[in-house]
LOTI-285211 format. One record per residue (C-alpha): residue number from 1; x, y, z. Coordinates in steps of 0.02 Angstrom, whole numbers, always signed. Layout:
% residues N
k	x	y	z
NUM	X	Y	Z $
...
//
This chain:
% residues 159
k	x	y	z
1	-898	+2422	+1015 $
2	-796	+2439	+1173 $
3	-685	+2290	+1219 $
4	-743	+2301	+1399 $
5	-921	+2259	+1345 $
6	-869	+2098	+1257 $
7	-941	+1940	+1331 $
8	-831	+1797	+1388 $
9	-896	+1688	+1246 $
10	-848	+1820	+1117 $
11	-674	+1840	+1193 $
12	-648	+1651	+1191 $
13	-709	+1641	+1011 $
14	-590	+1779	+959 $
15	-442	+1698	+1047 $
16	-485	+1533	+963 $
17	-483	+1615	+793 $
18	-318	+1700	+835 $
19	-240	+1532	+879 $
20	-305	+1457	+717 $
21	-237	+1597	+607 $
22	-54	+1536	+595 $
23	-109	+1359	+552 $
24	-230	+1421	+419 $
25	-96	+1533	+344 $
26	+31	+1390	+341 $
27	-94	+1273	+259 $
28	-135	+1406	+130 $
29	+47	+1441	+91 $
30	+111	+1263	+95 $
31	-37	+1174	+14 $
32	-153	+1286	-83 $
33	-22	+1399	-162 $
34	+74	+1252	-240 $
35	-90	+1178	-302 $
36	-136	+1343	-382 $
37	+36	+1357	-463 $
38	+25	+1178	-528 $
39	-146	+1216	-602 $
40	-76	+1368	-692 $
41	+73	+1265	-751 $
42	-46	+1138	-829 $
43	-94	+1270	-958 $
44	+85	+1296	-1018 $
45	+190	+1205	-1148 $
46	+377	+1190	-1173 $
47	+530	+1122	-1086 $
48	+624	+1186	-936 $
49	+619	+1374	-917 $
50	+555	+1399	-1094 $
51	+370	+1382	-1053 $
52	+239	+1471	-1155 $
53	+51	+1482	-1133 $
54	-30	+1333	-1217 $
55	-210	+1355	-1167 $
56	-313	+1196	-1162 $
57	-196	+1097	-1278 $
58	-128	+991	-1135 $
59	-303	+946	-1078 $
60	-359	+905	-1256 $
61	-208	+791	-1277 $
62	-228	+700	-1112 $
63	-415	+670	-1131 $
64	-387	+591	-1301 $
65	-250	+475	-1235 $
66	-317	+297	-1216 $
67	-197	+250	-1076 $
68	-248	+401	-972 $
69	-433	+368	-1000 $
70	-411	+187	-946 $
71	-318	+239	-788 $
72	-451	+369	-752 $
73	-585	+235	-771 $
74	-489	+118	-655 $
75	-473	+253	-522 $
76	-657	+299	-530 $
77	-707	+115	-527 $
78	-600	+90	-372 $
79	-673	+245	-291 $
80	-855	+203	-328 $
81	-853	+14	-303 $
82	-712	-42	-190 $
83	-702	+98	-62 $
84	-886	+88	-6 $
85	-880	-102	-1 $
86	-723	-100	+106 $
87	-797	+31	+222 $
88	-957	-69	+246 $
89	-860	-230	+276 $
90	-745	-142	+400 $
91	-893	-72	+497 $
92	-980	-241	+501 $
93	-821	-328	+560 $
94	-788	-195	+692 $
95	-965	-207	+760 $
96	-954	-397	+763 $
97	-790	-390	+859 $
98	-867	-273	+986 $
99	-1000	-399	+1038 $
100	-963	-483	+1204 $
101	-1038	-652	+1158 $
102	-907	-693	+1025 $
103	-779	-822	+1083 $
104	-595	-785	+1050 $
105	-635	-602	+1023 $
106	-462	-549	+1081 $
107	-380	-672	+961 $
108	-478	-604	+814 $
109	-438	-424	+861 $
110	-254	-469	+876 $
111	-254	-557	+707 $
112	-332	-405	+624 $
113	-217	-278	+708 $
114	-56	-381	+697 $
115	-5	-322	+521 $
116	-13	-140	+580 $
117	+93	-176	+732 $
118	+216	-285	+635 $
119	+250	-147	+509 $
120	+284	-22	+649 $
121	+404	-143	+732 $
122	+495	-172	+567 $
123	+511	+16	+539 $
124	+582	+38	+713 $
125	+706	-105	+688 $
126	+766	-35	+521 $
127	+790	+141	+590 $
128	+876	+75	+745 $
129	+998	-24	+639 $
130	+1028	+125	+525 $
131	+1063	+248	+665 $
132	+1154	+133	+788 $
133	+1332	+176	+838 $
134	+1396	+51	+709 $
135	+1248	+75	+592 $
136	+1253	+120	+408 $
137	+1228	+307	+436 $
138	+1368	+321	+564 $
139	+1482	+215	+454 $
140	+1453	+332	+305 $
141	+1469	+496	+402 $
142	+1662	+495	+400 $
143	+1657	+481	+209 $
144	+1576	+653	+207 $
145	+1710	+730	+318 $
146	+1622	+719	+488 $
147	+1685	+631	+643 $
148	+1544	+534	+730 $
149	+1625	+557	+901 $
150	+1598	+744	+885 $
151	+1410	+714	+897 $
152	+1415	+597	+1048 $
153	+1423	+670	+1223 $
154	+1564	+592	+1323 $
155	+1487	+632	+1492 $
156	+1312	+572	+1451 $
157	+1226	+474	+1590 $
158	+1090	+413	+1472 $
159	+1197	+275	+1395 $
//
């Protein structure tokens, strides 16, 4: 087929797929390849670099371990029971807080969202104190042979 006869929709679709290709490749290389390697590694036995093929021995051992089976049960119980209950409760609460006839609606929204905002503020405060001019990071940098003044612009108008 001649490229001149391609429709605009087909050209846009092709360009969309071309833009997606690097992201898909990165996801495949950075996520799926390590998962595949970890799966292959689960069939091996040994220590360090002395790994030999062990077949299903690791899986036989882990599925007969009582502690593993209990933790697997706990995870599945949490997944099946708690997650749906929390989702339903969250949706009910969100729909209730969206109704205009509720008094103190803003107060309730603030009370629910405050823990999220407080944690972000605490993260920002910690990082600001770590990376301040007299913060822990800049105090420790000279111990590694660096001079902090080398990284600060003397003619900066931002400060």
